[in-house]
Structures are given as C-alpha cells and as structure tokens.
KEVEX-507201 format. One record per residue (C-alpha): x, y, z; residue number from 1; chain. Coordinates in Angstrom, 3 decimals. Example, Ala and Ser with C-alpha at 12.3 -4.5 7.8 and 13.67 -1.06 7.14 Angstrom:
<atoms>
atom x=12.300 y=-4.500 z=7.800 num=1 cadena=A
atom x=13.670 y=-1.060 z=7.140 num=2 cadena=A
</atoms>
This chain:
<atoms>
atom x=62.575 y=154.874 z=96.081 num=1 cadena=A
atom x=61.608 y=155.685 z=99.531 num=2 cadena=A
atom x=58.327 y=157.162 z=98.996 num=3 cadena=A
atom x=55.312 y=155.678 z=100.781 num=4 cadena=A
atom x=53.454 y=155.165 z=98.029 num=5 cadena=A
atom x=53.637 y=154.099 z=94.660 num=6 cadena=A
atom x=53.712 y=156.726 z=91.851 num=7 cadena=A
atom x=50.287 y=156.502 z=89.021 num=8 cadena=A
atom x=52.866 y=155.857 z=86.391 num=9 cadena=A
atom x=54.198 y=152.949 z=88.763 num=10 cadena=A
atom x=50.330 y=152.173 z=89.538 num=11 cadena=A
atom x=49.969 y=151.665 z=85.953 num=12 cadena=A
atom x=52.939 y=149.620 z=85.060 num=13 cadena=A
atom x=52.739 y=147.217 z=87.971 num=14 cadena=A
atom x=48.772 y=147.311 z=87.914 num=15 cadena=A
atom x=48.851 y=143.230 z=87.442 num=16 cadena=A
atom x=50.568 y=142.819 z=90.253 num=17 cadena=A
atom x=48.551 y=144.617 z=92.685 num=18 cadena=A
atom x=45.311 y=143.307 z=91.720 num=19 cadena=A
atom x=46.948 y=140.427 z=92.790 num=20 cadena=A
atom x=45.698 y=139.603 z=96.313 num=21 cadena=A
atom x=48.416 y=137.944 z=97.596 num=22 cadena=A
atom x=51.090 y=140.988 z=96.419 num=23 cadena=A
atom x=48.683 y=144.553 z=96.652 num=24 cadena=A
atom x=50.451 y=147.650 z=96.653 num=25 cadena=A
atom x=51.929 y=146.921 z=100.050 num=26 cadena=A
atom x=53.893 y=143.959 z=98.358 num=27 cadena=A
atom x=54.752 y=145.754 z=95.585 num=28 cadena=A
atom x=56.397 y=148.709 z=97.997 num=29 cadena=A
atom x=58.442 y=145.773 z=99.744 num=30 cadena=A
atom x=59.559 y=145.052 z=95.960 num=31 cadena=A
atom x=60.726 y=147.945 z=95.295 num=32 cadena=A
atom x=62.417 y=148.955 z=98.509 num=33 cadena=A
atom x=64.052 y=145.501 z=98.326 num=34 cadena=A
atom x=68.458 y=145.612 z=97.142 num=35 cadena=A
atom x=68.791 y=142.074 z=95.428 num=36 cadena=A
atom x=72.170 y=141.321 z=94.384 num=37 cadena=A
atom x=72.427 y=138.663 z=91.678 num=38 cadena=A
atom x=75.575 y=136.467 z=90.876 num=39 cadena=A
atom x=76.054 y=135.545 z=87.982 num=40 cadena=A
atom x=74.144 y=137.204 z=84.956 num=41 cadena=A
atom x=74.555 y=133.545 z=82.324 num=42 cadena=A
atom x=71.608 y=131.282 z=81.844 num=43 cadena=A
atom x=70.199 y=131.536 z=85.144 num=44 cadena=A
atom x=70.916 y=134.975 z=85.798 num=45 cadena=A
atom x=69.279 y=136.417 z=82.392 num=46 cadena=A
atom x=65.719 y=135.504 z=83.280 num=47 cadena=A
atom x=66.356 y=136.175 z=86.493 num=48 cadena=A
atom x=67.164 y=139.792 z=86.097 num=49 cadena=A
atom x=64.715 y=140.200 z=83.188 num=50 cadena=A
atom x=61.714 y=139.322 z=85.589 num=51 cadena=A
atom x=63.295 y=141.171 z=89.032 num=52 cadena=A
atom x=63.537 y=144.289 z=86.981 num=53 cadena=A
atom x=60.129 y=143.995 z=85.135 num=54 cadena=A
atom x=58.696 y=143.119 z=89.065 num=55 cadena=A
atom x=60.075 y=146.686 z=89.962 num=56 cadena=A
atom x=62.888 y=145.512 z=92.650 num=57 cadena=A
atom x=64.187 y=148.788 z=93.753 num=58 cadena=A
atom x=67.463 y=148.000 z=93.076 num=59 cadena=A
atom x=69.738 y=145.122 z=91.390 num=60 cadena=A
atom x=73.375 y=144.836 z=91.232 num=61 cadena=A
atom x=74.823 y=142.430 z=88.743 num=62 cadena=A
atom x=78.137 y=140.480 z=89.500 num=63 cadena=A
atom x=80.141 y=139.118 z=87.260 num=64 cadena=A
atom x=83.525 y=139.228 z=85.478 num=65 cadena=A
atom x=82.994 y=137.639 z=82.390 num=66 cadena=A
atom x=82.526 y=138.778 z=78.453 num=67 cadena=A
atom x=79.829 y=138.097 z=76.511 num=68 cadena=A
atom x=80.883 y=134.690 z=73.899 num=69 cadena=A
atom x=78.753 y=133.600 z=71.268 num=70 cadena=A
atom x=78.600 y=130.542 z=72.974 num=71 cadena=A
atom x=76.450 y=132.251 z=75.623 num=72 cadena=A
atom x=73.656 y=133.439 z=73.451 num=73 cadena=A
atom x=72.082 y=129.717 z=72.792 num=74 cadena=A
atom x=71.095 y=130.653 z=76.582 num=75 cadena=A
atom x=71.442 y=133.722 z=77.877 num=76 cadena=A
atom x=68.508 y=135.995 z=76.602 num=77 cadena=A
atom x=70.183 y=139.260 z=77.808 num=78 cadena=A
atom x=72.688 y=139.532 z=75.097 num=79 cadena=A
atom x=72.799 y=139.369 z=71.413 num=80 cadena=A
atom x=75.475 y=139.350 z=68.905 num=81 cadena=A
atom x=76.129 y=142.772 z=69.111 num=82 cadena=A
atom x=77.308 y=142.427 z=72.693 num=83 cadena=A
atom x=80.433 y=139.957 z=71.823 num=84 cadena=A
atom x=83.007 y=140.721 z=73.895 num=85 cadena=A
atom x=81.626 y=143.234 z=76.008 num=86 cadena=A
atom x=81.589 y=143.119 z=79.862 num=87 cadena=A
atom x=78.020 y=141.070 z=81.018 num=88 cadena=A
atom x=77.646 y=142.905 z=83.917 num=89 cadena=A
atom x=77.626 y=146.451 z=81.541 num=90 cadena=A
atom x=75.381 y=144.861 z=79.022 num=91 cadena=A
atom x=72.922 y=143.677 z=81.105 num=92 cadena=A
atom x=72.686 y=146.901 z=83.429 num=93 cadena=A
atom x=72.402 y=148.667 z=80.072 num=94 cadena=A
atom x=69.537 y=146.121 z=79.049 num=95 cadena=A
atom x=67.787 y=146.424 z=82.187 num=96 cadena=A
atom x=67.388 y=150.340 z=82.900 num=97 cadena=A
atom x=65.933 y=150.314 z=79.186 num=98 cadena=A
atom x=63.301 y=147.645 z=80.594 num=99 cadena=A
atom x=62.449 y=149.792 z=83.842 num=100 cadena=A
atom x=63.697 y=152.899 z=84.604 num=101 cadena=A
atom x=62.026 y=152.632 z=87.820 num=102 cadena=A
atom x=65.052 y=150.484 z=89.286 num=103 cadena=A
atom x=68.067 y=151.331 z=90.346 num=104 cadena=A
atom x=70.830 y=148.734 z=88.553 num=105 cadena=A
atom x=74.663 y=148.412 z=89.858 num=106 cadena=A
atom x=76.613 y=147.000 z=87.338 num=107 cadena=A
atom x=79.505 y=145.297 z=89.347 num=108 cadena=A
atom x=81.725 y=143.797 z=86.722 num=109 cadena=A
atom x=84.371 y=141.733 z=88.814 num=110 cadena=A
atom x=84.741 y=138.601 z=90.126 num=111 cadena=A
atom x=83.213 y=137.605 z=93.142 num=112 cadena=A
atom x=85.860 y=136.262 z=95.681 num=113 cadena=A
atom x=86.921 y=136.051 z=99.273 num=114 cadena=A
atom x=88.418 y=139.523 z=99.416 num=115 cadena=A
atom x=85.485 y=141.464 z=98.468 num=116 cadena=A
atom x=82.172 y=138.779 z=99.148 num=117 cadena=A
atom x=81.619 y=140.394 z=102.522 num=118 cadena=A
atom x=81.588 y=143.888 z=101.709 num=119 cadena=A
atom x=79.646 y=143.342 z=98.321 num=120 cadena=A
atom x=76.825 y=140.998 z=99.677 num=121 cadena=A
atom x=76.601 y=143.549 z=102.904 num=122 cadena=A
atom x=75.083 y=146.032 z=100.745 num=123 cadena=A
atom x=72.004 y=143.742 z=99.933 num=124 cadena=A
atom x=68.754 y=142.692 z=101.508 num=125 cadena=A
atom x=68.919 y=139.172 z=99.220 num=126 cadena=A
atom x=71.118 y=137.320 z=97.210 num=127 cadena=A
atom x=70.245 y=135.216 z=94.268 num=128 cadena=A
atom x=72.925 y=132.625 z=92.952 num=129 cadena=A
atom x=73.751 y=131.505 z=89.180 num=130 cadena=A
atom x=76.984 y=130.928 z=89.160 num=131 cadena=A
atom x=78.708 y=128.052 z=87.522 num=132 cadena=A
atom x=81.295 y=126.544 z=89.573 num=133 cadena=A
atom x=81.199 y=125.201 z=93.795 num=134 cadena=A
atom x=83.633 y=127.186 z=94.991 num=135 cadena=A
atom x=82.196 y=130.603 z=94.063 num=136 cadena=A
atom x=78.414 y=128.680 z=95.440 num=137 cadena=A
atom x=79.944 y=128.063 z=98.647 num=138 cadena=A
atom x=81.467 y=131.232 z=99.179 num=139 cadena=A
atom x=78.475 y=132.879 z=98.478 num=140 cadena=A
atom x=76.536 y=130.771 z=100.620 num=141 cadena=A
atom x=78.881 y=131.158 z=103.761 num=142 cadena=A
atom x=78.815 y=134.759 z=103.208 num=143 cadena=A
atom x=75.144 y=135.150 z=103.444 num=144 cadena=A
atom x=74.929 y=132.910 z=106.242 num=145 cadena=A
atom x=77.227 y=134.861 z=108.417 num=146 cadena=A
atom x=75.829 y=138.010 z=107.286 num=147 cadena=A
atom x=72.231 y=136.975 z=107.897 num=148 cadena=A
atom x=71.043 y=137.430 z=103.902 num=149 cadena=A
atom x=68.555 y=134.718 z=102.558 num=150 cadena=A
atom x=70.424 y=133.052 z=99.332 num=151 cadena=A
atom x=67.749 y=131.897 z=96.759 num=152 cadena=A
atom x=69.921 y=129.541 z=94.972 num=153 cadena=A
atom x=69.692 y=127.825 z=91.309 num=154 cadena=A
atom x=71.850 y=125.516 z=89.327 num=155 cadena=A
atom x=71.305 y=123.862 z=85.822 num=156 cadena=A
atom x=73.006 y=121.320 z=83.679 num=157 cadena=A
atom x=72.545 y=119.189 z=80.800 num=158 cadena=A
atom x=68.493 y=118.663 z=81.536 num=159 cadena=A
atom x=67.933 y=119.133 z=85.166 num=160 cadena=A
atom x=67.840 y=122.066 z=87.667 num=161 cadena=A
atom x=68.041 y=122.649 z=91.210 num=162 cadena=A
atom x=66.753 y=125.202 z=93.246 num=163 cadena=A
atom x=66.045 y=126.392 z=96.902 num=164 cadena=A
atom x=66.412 y=128.971 z=99.389 num=165 cadena=A
atom x=69.140 y=128.779 z=102.565 num=166 cadena=A
atom x=68.620 y=130.607 z=105.744 num=167 cadena=A
atom x=70.243 y=128.594 z=107.831 num=168 cadena=A
atom x=71.329 y=131.607 z=110.282 num=169 cadena=A
atom x=67.838 y=131.379 z=111.413 num=170 cadena=A
atom x=68.679 y=128.099 z=113.041 num=171 cadena=A
atom x=66.355 y=124.668 z=113.041 num=172 cadena=A
atom x=65.192 y=123.575 z=111.222 num=173 cadena=A
atom x=66.494 y=125.101 z=108.272 num=174 cadena=A
atom x=69.839 y=123.396 z=106.452 num=175 cadena=A
atom x=72.931 y=125.100 z=104.992 num=176 cadena=A
atom x=74.117 y=124.083 z=102.099 num=177 cadena=A
atom x=77.070 y=121.898 z=103.537 num=178 cadena=A
atom x=74.351 y=119.726 z=104.848 num=179 cadena=A
atom x=73.214 y=118.826 z=101.038 num=180 cadena=A
atom x=76.927 y=117.872 z=99.739 num=181 cadena=A
atom x=79.222 y=115.311 z=100.401 num=182 cadena=A
atom x=82.217 y=116.719 z=103.012 num=183 cadena=A
atom x=84.621 y=114.463 z=100.810 num=184 cadena=A
atom x=83.722 y=115.866 z=97.521 num=185 cadena=A
atom x=86.448 y=117.926 z=95.552 num=186 cadena=A
atom x=85.445 y=121.519 z=94.769 num=187 cadena=A
atom x=86.173 y=120.846 z=90.899 num=188 cadena=A
atom x=84.012 y=117.342 z=90.912 num=189 cadena=A
atom x=80.984 y=118.745 z=89.023 num=190 cadena=A
atom x=81.653 y=119.271 z=85.279 num=191 cadena=A
atom x=80.977 y=122.846 z=84.140 num=192 cadena=A
atom x=78.248 y=123.753 z=81.675 num=193 cadena=A
atom x=80.994 y=123.794 z=78.596 num=194 cadena=A
atom x=82.264 y=120.448 z=79.766 num=195 cadena=A
atom x=78.476 y=118.669 z=80.357 num=196 cadena=A
atom x=76.416 y=120.996 z=77.797 num=197 cadena=A
atom x=72.888 y=123.026 z=79.151 num=198 cadena=A
atom x=69.744 y=122.999 z=77.205 num=199 cadena=A
atom x=68.800 y=126.672 z=76.538 num=200 cadena=A
atom x=65.383 y=126.534 z=77.567 num=201 cadena=A
atom x=66.142 y=124.226 z=80.697 num=202 cadena=A
atom x=68.085 y=127.425 z=82.704 num=203 cadena=A
atom x=64.907 y=129.759 z=81.631 num=204 cadena=A
atom x=63.329 y=127.668 z=83.482 num=205 cadena=A
atom x=65.146 y=127.629 z=86.528 num=206 cadena=A
atom x=66.237 y=131.148 z=86.472 num=207 cadena=A
atom x=62.210 y=132.010 z=85.889 num=208 cadena=A
atom x=61.546 y=129.324 z=89.018 num=209 cadena=A
atom x=64.425 y=131.941 z=90.978 num=210 cadena=A
atom x=62.721 y=134.904 z=90.575 num=211 cadena=A
atom x=59.564 y=133.794 z=91.666 num=212 cadena=A
atom x=61.052 y=132.484 z=94.928 num=213 cadena=A
atom x=63.073 y=135.728 z=95.201 num=214 cadena=A
atom x=59.922 y=137.912 z=94.644 num=215 cadena=A
atom x=58.218 y=135.727 z=97.695 num=216 cadena=A
atom x=61.293 y=136.103 z=100.086 num=217 cadena=A
atom x=61.020 y=139.991 z=99.365 num=218 cadena=A
atom x=57.024 y=140.252 z=99.757 num=219 cadena=A
atom x=56.855 y=137.577 z=102.566 num=220 cadena=A
atom x=53.918 y=135.540 z=100.469 num=221 cadena=A
atom x=53.386 y=131.685 z=99.932 num=222 cadena=A
atom x=55.777 y=129.184 z=101.410 num=223 cadena=A
atom x=59.683 y=129.182 z=101.927 num=224 cadena=A
atom x=61.464 y=126.553 z=99.572 num=225 cadena=A
atom x=64.121 y=127.122 z=102.575 num=226 cadena=A
atom x=64.184 y=123.129 z=103.723 num=227 cadena=A
atom x=63.360 y=122.167 z=100.103 num=228 cadena=A
atom x=65.198 y=121.368 z=96.971 num=229 cadena=A
atom x=63.095 y=121.802 z=93.736 num=230 cadena=A
atom x=64.420 y=119.061 z=91.435 num=231 cadena=A
atom x=63.449 y=119.887 z=87.579 num=232 cadena=A
atom x=64.201 y=117.399 z=85.146 num=233 cadena=A
atom x=63.341 y=118.656 z=81.456 num=234 cadena=A
atom x=63.316 y=115.436 z=79.843 num=235 cadena=A
atom x=60.702 y=114.160 z=81.898 num=236 cadena=A
atom x=59.013 y=117.285 z=82.386 num=237 cadena=A
atom x=58.841 y=116.349 z=85.814 num=238 cadena=A
atom x=59.451 y=118.940 z=89.284 num=239 cadena=A
atom x=60.055 y=116.668 z=92.268 num=240 cadena=A
atom x=60.295 y=118.190 z=95.958 num=241 cadena=A
atom x=62.606 y=116.645 z=98.356 num=242 cadena=A
atom x=63.225 y=117.557 z=101.880 num=243 cadena=A
atom x=66.565 y=118.590 z=103.232 num=244 cadena=A
atom x=66.942 y=118.347 z=107.077 num=245 cadena=A
atom x=70.024 y=119.376 z=108.928 num=246 cadena=A
atom x=73.109 y=116.931 z=108.896 num=247 cadena=A
atom x=74.336 y=116.063 z=112.342 num=248 cadena=A
atom x=77.356 y=118.134 z=113.259 num=249 cadena=A
atom x=77.210 y=120.442 z=110.297 num=250 cadena=A
atom x=75.267 y=123.682 z=111.268 num=251 cadena=A
atom x=76.270 y=123.874 z=114.501 num=252 cadena=A
</atoms>
C-alpha cells in the first residue's frame, strides 16, 4: 500500500478513475494510502462501504455491534438471507474483501462508545458516520473534532436525508454539528428508523453521495460540503443546499 506507483492490475481496475482529470493516478494513490473508518454498516453504510471498497480506499474500518436481522434486508444491500444472525461488521468485511482484494478491511464488531472512541478514530484519517442515533453521532463528531479528523456525516429517515462534512477544527467559518442542533433538544428526541420507517433506495442515495464526499476529501478535489447541509427529499426528487454558519458561543 505504501508503494509510490500503481501496479498494472490496479491501473486496469481503476482505469476509469485514472482518466478523470480531477483524479488521475495521483488521486488514486491518495485513495490507496487513505484509512477510512465507517461507523455503522446499515442502510447508509452498505452503499458507502461498497463504493469505497470499489474505489480502492487502502484501509477500511467498519465499526458496528449489530447483527443482521431480516428487517434490515430491505435497504442494507451488503447482506442477504444467509447472513441473518451474524455480526454485520464481519459479514461486511468478508463481502468487501471479495469485492476488492487490494483493500485492507478491518472489522470492529463492537459498539463505539466514550471508552473506545478516541483510540479507534485516531487510527484513521477520515471518518464517515451513518449511525442511527444522536448520542453516537455527537460522540463521533466531538471525537473527530478533538483529533482533527474530517467527518462526513449522513442521515436518512422516511423519504428524507441530509449530508454534510464537519471540519470545525479548522476554525472559522467551518461550523460544528452543535451549531446546527437545538441546544435544548433531548438526545432521544428523534425517532428511530424502526419507529419512523425509511425508504430503502433513499438510504442508497445518501450513502452513495456520502461516498462521493469521502473520495473528494481524500483526493482533494471539488468543493467540500463543510458549512453546507445537503438536504434530499425523495418525494419531490429534490436536492437543496442549505448554508450552516457558526452559532455564536458554540465553537469558541
């Protein structure tokens, strides 16, 4: 992975990336050198992980303590009936290794919590969060900010979804996640997917867009979403960009 050149096999595999003026061989080498941690191997994590592995991210970490349930299969395209009851992180790792043997995949089949977040995230260059509850999202965000790791975060519920990149450690004008949230909102104020439902392909759209933003951050191409919330509405087939500024007194 540390070689300064792509092998002939890699050149053939990533040929459609390499001919892109925005990416090229240099960008592909950056992808190969990158270490990305994906939090959650569910409806968002499934398409995200598939595209990151296919793109040639050098090291992919998957943290998820959940097991595959039949109710997951409507949207979590990494899994099939034969995976029921197995740990998602381990099943996902097996699938991704078959998809691209050039990628190192590390399964972390446990819950990310306050006791392990810093040690886990510190080992990666970038984090992509698709967790399904606010306390975990805040923990991931705060840890990434403290460790100066870019965080590409997506969420989906019902027929709607949101996506952004958090880099508040860079200072103004980059906001943090807490700038966006109501400071008085209870951690359990948002319903879960089990309670509110989720359209399977809507999760696929957000997870795929999340993969694009991860690749952009690593390769240094395009415009970062930091400071912008991308809002997807499947019912109206619309994407809206909403500016997010620093809330006074929030980011110090």
